[in-house]
Biopython code that builds the backbone (N, CA, C, O; Angstrom):
import numpy as np
from Bio.PDB.StructureBuilder import StructureBuilder

atoms = [
    (1, "UNK", "N", (-23.416, 15.033, 19.787)),
    (1, "UNK", "CA", (-22.693, 16.064, 19.190)),
    (1, "UNK", "C", (-22.048, 15.474, 17.913)),
    (1, "UNK", "O", (-21.422, 14.416, 17.972)),
    (2, "UNK", "N", (-22.193, 16.121, 16.826)),
    (2, "UNK", "CA", (-21.565, 15.592, 15.502)),
    (2, "UNK", "C", (-20.047, 15.904, 15.513)),
    (2, "UNK", "O", (-19.600, 16.877, 16.120)),
    (3, "UNK", "N", (-19.329, 15.100, 14.866)),
    (3, "UNK", "CA", (-17.849, 15.291, 14.627)),
    (3, "UNK", "C", (-17.489, 15.443, 13.190)),
    (3, "UNK", "O", (-18.061, 14.867, 12.265)),
    (4, "UNK", "N", (-16.446, 16.304, 13.081)),
    (4, "UNK", "CA", (-15.929, 16.498, 11.642)),
    (4, "UNK", "C", (-15.005, 15.282, 11.394)),
    (4, "UNK", "O", (-14.060, 14.957, 12.113)),
    (5, "UNK", "N", (-15.402, 14.686, 10.317)),
    (5, "UNK", "CA", (-14.615, 13.632, 9.836)),
    (5, "UNK", "C", (-13.676, 13.940, 8.608)),
    (5, "UNK", "O", (-14.155, 14.452, 7.596)),
    (6, "UNK", "N", (-12.440, 13.650, 8.693)),
    (6, "UNK", "CA", (-11.484, 13.902, 7.445)),
    (6, "UNK", "C", (-11.321, 12.536, 7.022)),
    (6, "UNK", "O", (-11.010, 11.641, 7.807)),
    (7, "UNK", "N", (-11.551, 12.342, 5.644)),
    (7, "UNK", "CA", (-11.312, 11.174, 4.949)),
    (7, "UNK", "C", (-10.134, 11.447, 4.118)),
    (7, "UNK", "O", (-10.333, 12.071, 3.076)),
    (8, "UNK", "N", (-8.788, 11.037, 4.446)),
    (8, "UNK", "CA", (-7.641, 11.153, 3.436)),
    (8, "UNK", "C", (-7.550, 9.963, 2.740)),
    (8, "UNK", "O", (-7.579, 8.890, 3.342)),
    (9, "UNK", "N", (-7.434, 10.038, 1.428)),
    (9, "UNK", "CA", (-7.046, 8.816, 0.629)),
    (9, "UNK", "C", (-5.720, 9.192, -0.158)),
    (9, "UNK", "O", (-5.418, 10.318, -0.555)),
    (10, "UNK", "N", (-5.050, 8.119, -0.291)),
    (10, "UNK", "CA", (-3.691, 8.287, -0.927)),
    (10, "UNK", "C", (-3.656, 7.351, -2.151)),
    (10, "UNK", "O", (-4.169, 6.234, -2.079)),
    (11, "UNK", "N", (-3.062, 7.790, -3.264)),
    (11, "UNK", "CA", (-2.766, 6.919, -4.319)),
    (11, "UNK", "C", (-1.078, 6.780, -4.191)),
    (11, "UNK", "O", (-0.294, 7.719, -4.326)),
    (12, "UNK", "N", (-0.793, 5.658, -3.958)),
    (12, "UNK", "CA", (0.615, 5.456, -3.712)),
    (12, "UNK", "C", (1.505, 4.982, -4.915)),
    (12, "UNK", "O", (0.950, 4.452, -5.877)),
    (13, "UNK", "N", (2.791, 5.143, -4.896)),
    (13, "UNK", "CA", (3.715, 4.893, -5.908)),
    (13, "UNK", "C", (3.538, 3.207, -6.112)),
    (13, "UNK", "O", (3.236, 2.468, -5.175)),
    (14, "UNK", "N", (3.740, 2.810, -7.280)),
    (14, "UNK", "CA", (3.637, 1.236, -7.335)),
    (14, "UNK", "C", (4.755, 0.572, -6.434)),
    (14, "UNK", "O", (5.869, 1.061, -6.244)),
    (15, "UNK", "N", (4.309, -0.563, -5.933)),
    (15, "UNK", "CA", (5.182, -1.491, -5.115)),
    (15, "UNK", "C", (5.408, -0.765, -3.644)),
    (15, "UNK", "O", (6.192, -1.320, -2.875)),
    (16, "UNK", "N", (4.835, 0.300, -3.276)),
    (16, "UNK", "CA", (5.054, 0.816, -1.949)),
    (16, "UNK", "C", (4.115, 0.605, -0.929)),
    (16, "UNK", "O", (4.400, 1.004, 0.200)),
    (17, "UNK", "N", (2.920, -0.019, -1.156)),
    (17, "UNK", "CA", (1.901, -0.240, -0.187)),
    (17, "UNK", "C", (2.304, -0.945, 1.053)),
    (17, "UNK", "O", (1.875, -0.513, 2.124)),
    (18, "UNK", "N", (3.094, -1.997, 1.028)),
    (18, "UNK", "CA", (3.465, -2.755, 2.202)),
    (18, "UNK", "C", (4.337, -1.873, 3.173)),
    (18, "UNK", "O", (4.208, -1.908, 4.396)),
    (19, "UNK", "N", (5.216, -1.099, 2.517)),
    (19, "UNK", "CA", (6.089, -0.272, 3.408)),
    (19, "UNK", "C", (5.422, 0.805, 3.952)),
    (19, "UNK", "O", (5.648, 1.200, 5.096)),
    (20, "UNK", "N", (4.464, 1.400, 3.073)),
    (20, "UNK", "CA", (3.649, 2.544, 3.551)),
    (20, "UNK", "C", (2.754, 2.120, 4.789)),
    (20, "UNK", "O", (2.651, 2.829, 5.790)),
    (21, "UNK", "N", (2.138, 0.941, 4.637)),
    (21, "UNK", "CA", (1.316, 0.346, 5.779)),
    (21, "UNK", "C", (2.249, 0.201, 7.063)),
    (21, "UNK", "O", (1.891, 0.665, 8.146)),
    (22, "UNK", "N", (3.342, -0.397, 6.913)),
    (22, "UNK", "CA", (4.148, -0.579, 7.988)),
    (22, "UNK", "C", (4.514, 0.651, 8.736)),
    (22, "UNK", "O", (4.452, 0.718, 9.963)),
    (23, "UNK", "N", (4.927, 1.701, 7.902)),
    (23, "UNK", "CA", (5.306, 2.961, 8.537)),
    (23, "UNK", "C", (4.173, 3.617, 9.199)),
    (23, "UNK", "O", (4.276, 4.165, 10.296)),
    (24, "UNK", "N", (3.044, 3.549, 8.484)),
    (24, "UNK", "CA", (1.611, 4.299, 9.083)),
    (24, "UNK", "C", (1.348, 3.495, 10.344)),
    (24, "UNK", "O", (1.222, 4.063, 11.429)),
    (25, "UNK", "N", (1.257, 2.070, 10.198)),
    (25, "UNK", "CA", (0.830, 1.386, 11.472)),
    (25, "UNK", "C", (1.828, 1.385, 12.641)),
    (25, "UNK", "O", (1.482, 1.575, 13.806)),
    (26, "UNK", "N", (3.002, 1.173, 12.275)),
    (26, "UNK", "CA", (4.073, 1.136, 13.378)),
    (26, "UNK", "C", (4.496, 2.405, 13.976)),
    (26, "UNK", "O", (4.788, 2.488, 15.170)),
    (27, "UNK", "N", (4.537, 3.454, 13.117)),
    (27, "UNK", "CA", (5.097, 4.827, 13.613)),
    (27, "UNK", "C", (4.105, 5.922, 13.582)),
    (27, "UNK", "O", (3.846, 6.514, 14.630)),
    (28, "UNK", "N", (3.534, 6.237, 12.487)),
    (28, "UNK", "CA", (2.634, 7.416, 12.229)),
    (28, "UNK", "C", (1.270, 7.296, 13.112)),
    (28, "UNK", "O", (1.007, 8.244, 13.851)),
    (29, "UNK", "N", (0.503, 6.321, 13.078)),
    (29, "UNK", "CA", (-0.680, 6.159, 13.793)),
    (29, "UNK", "C", (-0.259, 6.158, 15.235)),
    (29, "UNK", "O", (-0.748, 7.082, 15.885)),
    (30, "UNK", "N", (0.446, 5.428, 15.816)),
    (30, "UNK", "CA", (0.751, 5.678, 17.179)),
    (30, "UNK", "C", (1.241, 7.091, 17.615)),
    (30, "UNK", "O", (0.918, 7.588, 18.693)),
    (31, "UNK", "N", (1.970, 7.647, 16.785)),
    (31, "UNK", "CA", (2.368, 9.096, 17.003)),
    (31, "UNK", "C", (1.063, 10.050, 17.112)),
    (31, "UNK", "O", (0.832, 10.762, 18.090)),
    (32, "UNK", "N", (0.279, 9.960, 16.008)),
    (32, "UNK", "CA", (-0.905, 10.643, 16.042)),
    (32, "UNK", "C", (-1.844, 10.591, 17.320)),
    (32, "UNK", "O", (-2.348, 11.547, 17.908)),
    (33, "UNK", "N", (-1.945, 9.384, 17.573)),
    (33, "UNK", "CA", (-2.836, 9.036, 18.691)),
    (33, "UNK", "C", (-2.111, 9.579, 19.998)),
    (33, "UNK", "O", (-2.807, 10.083, 20.879)),
    (34, "UNK", "N", (-0.834, 9.498, 20.136)),
    (34, "UNK", "CA", (-0.058, 9.975, 21.415)),
    (34, "UNK", "C", (-0.310, 11.528, 21.476)),
    (34, "UNK", "O", (-0.274, 12.107, 22.562)),
    (35, "UNK", "N", (-0.558, 12.180, 20.332)),
    (35, "UNK", "CA", (-0.728, 13.613, 20.306)),
    (35, "UNK", "C", (-2.025, 13.937, 20.555)),
    (35, "UNK", "O", (-2.311, 15.133, 20.616)),
    (36, "UNK", "N", (-3.050, 12.930, 20.745)),
    (36, "UNK", "CA", (-4.473, 13.180, 20.940)),
    (36, "UNK", "C", (-5.315, 13.161, 19.875)),
    (36, "UNK", "O", (-6.492, 13.457, 20.077)),
    (37, "UNK", "N", (-4.931, 12.857, 18.718)),
    (37, "UNK", "CA", (-5.713, 12.878, 17.521)),
    (37, "UNK", "C", (-6.584, 11.551, 17.552)),
    (37, "UNK", "O", (-6.113, 10.502, 17.989)),
    (38, "UNK", "N", (-7.992, 11.661, 17.024)),
    (38, "UNK", "CA", (-8.806, 10.576, 17.039)),
    (38, "UNK", "C", (-8.640, 10.033, 15.721)),
    (38, "UNK", "O", (-9.235, 10.530, 14.764)),
    (39, "UNK", "N", (-7.779, 8.927, 15.590)),
    (39, "UNK", "CA", (-7.635, 8.058, 14.378)),
    (39, "UNK", "C", (-8.714, 6.953, 14.334)),
    (39, "UNK", "O", (-8.593, 5.956, 15.046)),
    (40, "UNK", "N", (-9.772, 7.118, 13.501)),
    (40, "UNK", "CA", (-10.915, 6.303, 13.550)),
    (40, "UNK", "C", (-10.691, 4.894, 12.774)),
    (40, "UNK", "O", (-11.142, 3.840, 13.223)),
    (41, "UNK", "N", (-10.003, 4.971, 11.652)),
    (41, "UNK", "CA", (-9.678, 3.757, 10.971)),
    (41, "UNK", "C", (-8.587, 4.230, 9.995)),
    (41, "UNK", "O", (-8.398, 5.421, 9.749)),
    (42, "UNK", "N", (-7.886, 3.231, 9.459)),
    (42, "UNK", "CA", (-6.873, 3.443, 8.508)),
    (42, "UNK", "C", (-6.448, 2.011, 7.901)),
    (42, "UNK", "O", (-6.600, 0.969, 8.540)),
    (43, "UNK", "N", (-5.923, 2.060, 6.654)),
    (43, "UNK", "CA", (-5.437, 0.918, 6.103)),
    (43, "UNK", "C", (-5.584, 0.821, 4.608)),
    (43, "UNK", "O", (-6.156, 1.762, 4.058)),
    (44, "UNK", "N", (-5.152, -0.180, 3.868)),
    (44, "UNK", "CA", (-5.258, -0.295, 2.413)),
    (44, "UNK", "C", (-6.825, -0.254, 1.960)),
    (44, "UNK", "O", (-7.711, -0.814, 2.606)),
    (45, "UNK", "N", (-7.016, 0.382, 0.929)),
    (45, "UNK", "CA", (-8.315, 0.575, 0.348)),
    (45, "UNK", "C", (-8.638, -0.672, -0.364)),
    (45, "UNK", "O", (-7.747, -1.331, -0.901)),
    (46, "UNK", "N", (-9.835, -1.010, -0.390)),
    (46, "UNK", "CA", (-10.345, -2.422, -1.032)),
    (46, "UNK", "C", (-10.402, -2.129, -2.643)),
    (46, "UNK", "O", (-10.200, -3.091, -3.383)),
    (47, "UNK", "N", (-10.631, -1.014, -3.144)),
    (47, "UNK", "CA", (-10.904, -0.913, -4.578)),
    (47, "UNK", "C", (-9.716, -0.797, -5.500)),
    (47, "UNK", "O", (-9.876, -1.021, -6.699)),
    (48, "UNK", "N", (-8.600, -0.480, -5.047)),
    (48, "UNK", "CA", (-7.548, -0.370, -5.897)),
    (48, "UNK", "C", (-6.260, -0.779, -5.130)),
    (48, "UNK", "O", (-6.076, -0.444, -3.960)),
    (49, "UNK", "N", (-5.343, -1.550, -5.876)),
    (49, "UNK", "CA", (-4.118, -1.985, -5.140)),
    (49, "UNK", "C", (-3.304, -1.005, -4.540)),
    (49, "UNK", "O", (-2.853, -1.238, -3.418)),
    (50, "UNK", "N", (-3.023, 0.145, -5.157)),
    (50, "UNK", "CA", (-2.076, 1.138, -4.617)),
    (50, "UNK", "C", (-2.834, 2.287, -3.984)),
    (50, "UNK", "O", (-2.402, 3.426, -4.162)),
    (51, "UNK", "N", (-3.925, 2.091, -3.262)),
    (51, "UNK", "CA", (-4.655, 3.167, -2.430)),
    (51, "UNK", "C", (-4.716, 2.816, -1.012)),
    (51, "UNK", "O", (-4.772, 1.662, -0.589)),
    (52, "UNK", "N", (-4.701, 3.925, -0.272)),
    (52, "UNK", "CA", (-4.679, 3.689, 1.231)),
    (52, "UNK", "C", (-5.738, 4.807, 1.770)),
    (52, "UNK", "O", (-6.092, 5.740, 1.049)),
    (53, "UNK", "N", (-6.178, 4.643, 3.009)),
    (53, "UNK", "CA", (-6.868, 5.722, 3.532)),
    (53, "UNK", "C", (-6.649, 5.808, 5.190)),
    (53, "UNK", "O", (-6.315, 4.851, 5.889)),
    (54, "UNK", "N", (-6.897, 7.103, 5.639)),
    (54, "UNK", "CA", (-6.862, 7.306, 7.071)),
    (54, "UNK", "C", (-8.170, 8.189, 7.322)),
    (54, "UNK", "O", (-8.516, 9.024, 6.486)),
    (55, "UNK", "N", (-8.834, 7.992, 8.416)),
    (55, "UNK", "CA", (-9.983, 8.545, 8.770)),
    (55, "UNK", "C", (-9.783, 9.154, 10.159)),
    (55, "UNK", "O", (-9.555, 8.424, 11.124)),
    (56, "UNK", "N", (-9.866, 10.484, 10.271)),
    (56, "UNK", "CA", (-9.681, 11.097, 11.691)),
    (56, "UNK", "C", (-10.943, 11.924, 12.048)),
    (56, "UNK", "O", (-11.627, 12.476, 11.186)),
    (57, "UNK", "N", (-11.186, 11.970, 13.267)),
    (57, "UNK", "CA", (-12.391, 12.613, 13.762)),
    (57, "UNK", "C", (-11.874, 13.968, 14.676)),
    (57, "UNK", "O", (-10.902, 13.933, 15.430)),
    (58, "UNK", "N", (-12.696, 15.110, 14.456)),
    (58, "UNK", "CA", (-12.392, 16.301, 15.077)),
    (58, "UNK", "C", (-13.737, 16.955, 15.578)),
    (58, "UNK", "O", (-14.847, 16.728, 15.097)),
    (59, "UNK", "N", (-13.455, 17.800, 16.617)),
    (59, "UNK", "CA", (-14.681, 18.420, 17.123)),
    (59, "UNK", "C", (-15.060, 19.565, 16.231)),
    (59, "UNK", "O", (-16.247, 19.892, 16.227)),
    (60, "UNK", "N", (-14.248, 20.191, 15.510)),
    (60, "UNK", "CA", (-14.516, 21.336, 14.716)),
    (60, "UNK", "C", (-13.511, 21.529, 13.543)),
    (60, "UNK", "O", (-12.493, 20.844, 13.450)),
    (61, "UNK", "N", (-13.812, 22.382, 12.760)),
    (61, "UNK", "CA", (-12.836, 22.736, 11.630)),
    (61, "UNK", "C", (-11.523, 23.390, 12.310)),
    (61, "UNK", "O", (-10.363, 23.107, 12.013)),
    (62, "UNK", "N", (-11.906, 24.241, 13.198)),
    (62, "UNK", "CA", (-10.687, 24.905, 14.026)),
    (62, "UNK", "C", (-9.894, 23.922, 14.717)),
    (62, "UNK", "O", (-8.671, 24.060, 14.728)),
    (63, "UNK", "N", (-10.474, 22.884, 15.333)),
    (63, "UNK", "CA", (-9.606, 21.843, 15.903)),
    (63, "UNK", "C", (-8.868, 20.974, 15.006)),
    (63, "UNK", "O", (-7.732, 20.611, 15.311)),
    (64, "UNK", "N", (-9.477, 20.576, 13.813)),
    (64, "UNK", "CA", (-8.682, 20.087, 12.800)),
    (64, "UNK", "C", (-7.530, 20.847, 12.375)),
    (64, "UNK", "O", (-6.443, 20.276, 12.292)),
    (65, "UNK", "N", (-7.650, 22.088, 12.093)),
    (65, "UNK", "CA", (-6.471, 22.873, 11.743)),
    (65, "UNK", "C", (-5.501, 23.193, 12.669)),
    (65, "UNK", "O", (-4.351, 23.394, 12.278)),
    (66, "UNK", "N", (-5.826, 23.280, 13.995)),
    (66, "UNK", "CA", (-4.975, 23.398, 15.086)),
    (66, "UNK", "C", (-4.195, 22.059, 15.389)),
    (66, "UNK", "O", (-2.970, 22.028, 15.504)),
    (67, "UNK", "N", (-4.896, 21.117, 15.489)),
    (67, "UNK", "CA", (-4.318, 19.671, 15.761)),
    (67, "UNK", "C", (-3.266, 19.472, 14.602)),
    (67, "UNK", "O", (-2.092, 19.228, 14.882)),
    (68, "UNK", "N", (-3.667, 19.570, 13.395)),
    (68, "UNK", "CA", (-2.672, 19.235, 12.289)),
    (68, "UNK", "C", (-1.643, 20.199, 12.154)),
    (68, "UNK", "O", (-0.530, 19.817, 11.791)),
    (69, "UNK", "N", (-1.863, 21.439, 12.403)),
    (69, "UNK", "CA", (-0.703, 22.288, 12.323)),
    (69, "UNK", "C", (0.309, 21.936, 13.418)),
    (69, "UNK", "O", (1.507, 21.890, 13.139)),
    (70, "UNK", "N", (-0.081, 21.717, 14.506)),
    (70, "UNK", "CA", (0.870, 21.398, 15.714)),
    (70, "UNK", "C", (1.635, 20.062, 15.373)),
    (70, "UNK", "O", (2.840, 19.959, 15.599)),
    (71, "UNK", "N", (0.849, 18.990, 14.792)),
    (71, "UNK", "CA", (1.469, 17.741, 14.546)),
    (71, "UNK", "C", (2.510, 17.750, 13.306)),
    (71, "UNK", "O", (3.655, 17.307, 13.390)),
    (72, "UNK", "N", (1.941, 18.323, 12.140)),
    (72, "UNK", "CA", (2.803, 18.391, 11.062)),
    (72, "UNK", "C", (3.901, 19.337, 11.010)),
    (72, "UNK", "O", (4.831, 19.219, 10.212)),
    (73, "UNK", "N", (3.784, 20.398, 11.969)),
    (73, "UNK", "CA", (4.945, 21.207, 12.160)),
    (73, "UNK", "C", (5.870, 20.795, 13.077)),
    (73, "UNK", "O", (6.857, 21.502, 13.276)),
    (74, "UNK", "N", (5.697, 19.649, 13.737)),
    (74, "UNK", "CA", (6.666, 19.236, 14.912)),
    (74, "UNK", "C", (7.959, 18.511, 14.368)),
    (74, "UNK", "O", (7.936, 17.813, 13.354)),
    (75, "UNK", "N", (9.047, 18.727, 15.099)),
    (75, "UNK", "CA", (10.146, 17.960, 14.774)),
    (75, "UNK", "C", (10.054, 16.635, 14.713)),
    (75, "UNK", "O", (10.614, 15.952, 13.855)),
    (76, "UNK", "N", (9.282, 16.170, 15.696)),
    (76, "UNK", "CA", (8.995, 14.576, 15.851)),
    (76, "UNK", "C", (8.506, 14.042, 14.546)),
    (76, "UNK", "O", (8.972, 13.001, 14.082)),
    (77, "UNK", "N", (7.593, 14.721, 13.955)),
    (77, "UNK", "CA", (7.000, 14.175, 12.676)),
    (77, "UNK", "C", (8.001, 14.426, 11.568)),
    (77, "UNK", "O", (8.212, 13.496, 10.789)),
    (78, "UNK", "N", (8.620, 15.535, 11.411)),
    (78, "UNK", "CA", (9.578, 15.891, 10.336)),
    (78, "UNK", "C", (10.758, 14.929, 10.353)),
    (78, "UNK", "O", (11.290, 14.549, 9.310)),
    (79, "UNK", "N", (11.158, 14.542, 11.576)),
    (79, "UNK", "CA", (12.418, 13.881, 11.785)),
    (79, "UNK", "C", (12.077, 12.322, 12.033)),
    (79, "UNK", "O", (13.004, 11.516, 12.115)),
    (80, "UNK", "N", (10.805, 11.933, 12.143)),
    (80, "UNK", "CA", (10.315, 10.755, 12.307)),
    (80, "UNK", "C", (9.835, 10.040, 11.016)),
    (80, "UNK", "O", (10.640, 9.881, 10.097)),
    (81, "UNK", "N", (8.640, 9.631, 10.916)),
    (81, "UNK", "CA", (8.016, 8.877, 9.863)),
    (81, "UNK", "C", (7.685, 9.668, 8.596)),
    (81, "UNK", "O", (7.256, 9.123, 7.579)),
    (82, "UNK", "N", (7.889, 10.883, 8.702)),
    (82, "UNK", "CA", (7.427, 11.685, 7.491)),
    (82, "UNK", "C", (7.994, 11.110, 6.140)),
    (82, "UNK", "O", (7.240, 10.668, 5.272)),
    (83, "UNK", "N", (9.314, 11.139, 6.013)),
    (83, "UNK", "CA", (9.828, 10.602, 4.710)),
    (83, "UNK", "C", (9.397, 9.242, 4.407)),
    (83, "UNK", "O", (9.139, 9.014, 3.225)),
    (84, "UNK", "N", (9.268, 8.275, 5.270)),
    (84, "UNK", "CA", (8.873, 6.967, 5.029)),
    (84, "UNK", "C", (7.519, 6.983, 4.375)),
    (84, "UNK", "O", (7.266, 6.097, 3.558)),
    (85, "UNK", "N", (6.593, 7.934, 4.665)),
    (85, "UNK", "CA", (5.310, 8.151, 4.160)),
    (85, "UNK", "C", (5.211, 8.894, 2.905)),
    (85, "UNK", "O", (4.809, 8.381, 1.861)),
    (86, "UNK", "N", (5.593, 10.145, 3.025)),
    (86, "UNK", "CA", (5.538, 11.174, 1.925)),
    (86, "UNK", "C", (6.354, 10.703, 0.534)),
    (86, "UNK", "O", (5.962, 11.034, -0.585)),
    (87, "UNK", "N", (7.396, 9.986, 0.740)),
    (87, "UNK", "CA", (8.162, 9.561, -0.414)),
    (87, "UNK", "C", (7.480, 8.410, -1.258)),
    (87, "UNK", "O", (7.903, 8.056, -2.359)),
    (88, "UNK", "N", (6.360, 7.856, -0.614)),
    (88, "UNK", "CA", (5.614, 6.867, -1.347)),
    (88, "UNK", "C", (4.276, 7.239, -1.812)),
    (88, "UNK", "O", (3.526, 6.410, -2.326)),
    (89, "UNK", "N", (3.919, 8.628, -1.622)),
    (89, "UNK", "CA", (2.693, 9.128, -2.052)),
    (89, "UNK", "C", (2.810, 9.756, -3.460)),
    (89, "UNK", "O", (3.642, 10.600, -3.792)),
    (90, "UNK", "N", (1.859, 9.221, -4.226)),
    (90, "UNK", "CA", (1.830, 9.881, -5.523)),
    (90, "UNK", "C", (0.946, 11.155, -5.579)),
    (90, "UNK", "O", (1.305, 12.244, -6.027)),
    (91, "UNK", "N", (-0.322, 10.835, -5.029)),
    (91, "UNK", "CA", (-1.289, 11.915, -4.769)),
    (91, "UNK", "C", (-2.024, 11.688, -3.644)),
    (91, "UNK", "O", (-1.975, 10.547, -3.185)),
    (92, "UNK", "N", (-2.796, 12.629, -3.005)),
    (92, "UNK", "CA", (-3.837, 12.394, -1.993)),
    (92, "UNK", "C", (-4.976, 13.354, -2.173)),
    (92, "UNK", "O", (-4.887, 14.342, -2.901)),
    (93, "UNK", "N", (-6.091, 13.023, -1.466)),
    (93, "UNK", "CA", (-7.181, 13.792, -1.480)),
    (93, "UNK", "C", (-7.979, 13.718, -0.108)),
    (93, "UNK", "O", (-8.254, 12.659, 0.456)),
    (94, "UNK", "N", (-8.311, 14.979, 0.351)),
    (94, "UNK", "CA", (-9.107, 15.113, 1.710)),
    (94, "UNK", "C", (-10.528, 15.304, 1.342)),
    (94, "UNK", "O", (-10.850, 16.011, 0.387)),
    (95, "UNK", "N", (-11.403, 14.665, 2.111)),
    (95, "UNK", "CA", (-12.830, 14.937, 2.057)),
    (95, "UNK", "C", (-13.213, 15.300, 3.619)),
    (95, "UNK", "O", (-12.726, 14.656, 4.548)),
    (96, "UNK", "N", (-14.013, 16.251, 3.796)),
    (96, "UNK", "CA", (-14.513, 16.497, 5.155)),
    (96, "UNK", "C", (-15.911, 16.428, 5.161)),
    (96, "UNK", "O", (-16.528, 16.915, 4.213)),
    (97, "UNK", "N", (-16.581, 15.823, 6.218)),
    (97, "UNK", "CA", (-17.995, 15.659, 6.443)),
    (97, "UNK", "C", (-18.304, 15.647, 7.913)),
    (97, "UNK", "O", (-17.458, 15.376, 8.765)),
    (98, "UNK", "N", (-19.582, 15.959, 8.178)),
    (98, "UNK", "CA", (-20.014, 15.936, 9.608)),
    (98, "UNK", "C", (-20.709, 14.685, 9.725)),
    (98, "UNK", "O", (-21.524, 14.318, 8.879)),
    (99, "UNK", "N", (-20.376, 13.932, 10.879)),
    (99, "UNK", "CA", (-20.951, 12.608, 11.151)),
    (99, "UNK", "C", (-21.494, 12.438, 12.726)),
    (99, "UNK", "O", (-20.904, 12.986, 13.657)),
    (100, "UNK", "N", (-22.420, 11.797, 12.870)),
    (100, "UNK", "CA", (-22.922, 11.578, 14.266)),
    (100, "UNK", "C", (-21.967, 10.667, 14.960)),
    (100, "UNK", "O", (-21.231, 9.931, 14.302)),
    (101, "UNK", "N", (-21.948, 10.687, 16.320)),
    (101, "UNK", "CA", (-21.060, 9.853, 17.157)),
    (101, "UNK", "C", (-21.245, 8.324, 16.803)),
    (101, "UNK", "O", (-20.316, 7.517, 16.851)),
    (102, "UNK", "N", (-22.660, 7.981, 16.408)),
    (102, "UNK", "CA", (-22.811, 6.570, 16.054)),
    (102, "UNK", "C", (-22.210, 6.221, 14.797)),
    (102, "UNK", "O", (-21.777, 5.087, 14.595)),
    (103, "UNK", "N", (-22.158, 7.219, 13.868)),
    (103, "UNK", "CA", (-21.592, 6.958, 12.571)),
    (103, "UNK", "C", (-20.071, 6.808, 12.739)),
    (103, "UNK", "O", (-19.493, 5.898, 12.145)),
    (104, "UNK", "N", (-19.407, 7.659, 13.519)),
    (104, "UNK", "CA", (-17.924, 7.469, 13.782)),
    (104, "UNK", "C", (-17.634, 6.150, 14.349)),
    (104, "UNK", "O", (-16.706, 5.464, 13.923)),
    (105, "UNK", "N", (-18.499, 5.738, 15.411)),
    (105, "UNK", "CA", (-18.253, 4.447, 15.862)),
    (105, "UNK", "C", (-18.361, 3.273, 15.024)),
    (105, "UNK", "O", (-17.652, 2.280, 15.186)),
    (106, "UNK", "N", (-19.335, 3.396, 14.039)),
    (106, "UNK", "CA", (-19.515, 2.478, 12.971)),
    (106, "UNK", "C", (-18.325, 2.375, 12.137)),
    (106, "UNK", "O", (-17.869, 1.267, 11.854)),
    (107, "UNK", "N", (-17.795, 3.452, 11.725)),
    (107, "UNK", "CA", (-16.565, 3.626, 10.873)),
    (107, "UNK", "C", (-15.375, 2.881, 11.735)),
    (107, "UNK", "O", (-14.517, 2.241, 11.127)),
    (108, "UNK", "N", (-15.357, 2.968, 12.944)),
    (108, "UNK", "CA", (-14.234, 2.308, 13.665)),
    (108, "UNK", "C", (-14.271, 0.729, 13.452)),
    (108, "UNK", "O", (-13.224, 0.089, 13.541)),
    (109, "UNK", "N", (-15.434, 0.131, 13.183)),
    (109, "UNK", "CA", (-15.492, -1.334, 13.079)),
    (109, "UNK", "C", (-15.444, -1.830, 11.634)),
    (109, "UNK", "O", (-15.636, -3.012, 11.350)),
    (110, "UNK", "N", (-15.179, -0.871, 10.724)),
    (110, "UNK", "CA", (-15.191, -1.358, 9.372)),
    (110, "UNK", "C", (-13.936, -2.282, 8.986)),
    (110, "UNK", "O", (-14.096, -3.291, 8.300)),
    (111, "UNK", "N", (-12.763, -1.910, 9.432)),
    (111, "UNK", "CA", (-11.674, -2.785, 9.141)),
    (111, "UNK", "C", (-10.777, -2.864, 10.333)),
    (111, "UNK", "O", (-10.930, -2.129, 11.309)),
    (112, "UNK", "N", (-9.803, -3.802, 10.234)),
    (112, "UNK", "CA", (-8.924, -4.073, 11.439)),
    (112, "UNK", "C", (-7.579, -3.616, 10.936)),
    (112, "UNK", "O", (-6.898, -4.379, 10.250)),
    (113, "UNK", "N", (-7.130, -2.293, 11.277)),
    (113, "UNK", "CA", (-5.971, -2.005, 10.949)),
    (113, "UNK", "C", (-4.638, -2.765, 11.471)),
    (113, "UNK", "O", (-3.532, -2.530, 10.985)),
    (114, "UNK", "N", (-4.826, -3.565, 12.362)),
    (114, "UNK", "CA", (-3.713, -4.286, 12.903)),
    (114, "UNK", "C", (-3.346, -5.357, 12.057)),
    (114, "UNK", "O", (-2.292, -5.954, 12.272)),
    (115, "UNK", "N", (-4.183, -5.712, 10.998)),
    (115, "UNK", "CA", (-3.759, -6.702, 10.068)),
    (115, "UNK", "C", (-2.693, -6.472, 9.088)),
    (115, "UNK", "O", (-2.369, -7.367, 8.308)),
]
sb = StructureBuilder()
sb.init_structure("model")
sb.init_model(0)
sb.init_chain("A")
sb.init_seg("    ")
for serial, (resi, resn, name, xyz) in enumerate(atoms, 1):
    if name == "N":
        sb.init_residue(resn, " ", resi, " ")
    sb.init_atom(name, np.array(xyz, "f"), 0.0, 1.0, " ", f" {name:<3s}", serial, name[0])
structure = sb.get_structure()
């Protein structure tokens, strides 16, 4: 069964990458996963100094919309890591595509977000 992949890329404000990564790694990604979201991979992008990515997998477009509405509408997000991330973002772009389970698993091995 194919999965809907959301690739979100961020252009960060100059000098904020390390703090953004720390907030993402220590707070946001664990929170996303605790709410059942499939975070496939995330981390600094290799092509530009001030860019970052997160890739999430969903069963459908409806699942993406429902899961994100519940998460981003929650007090836990708004009162938690939201400002530590949003305040460092200059712009962002989402791309959606369908991918096989093998493709999703391959993406999981591309980088080590723990570093």
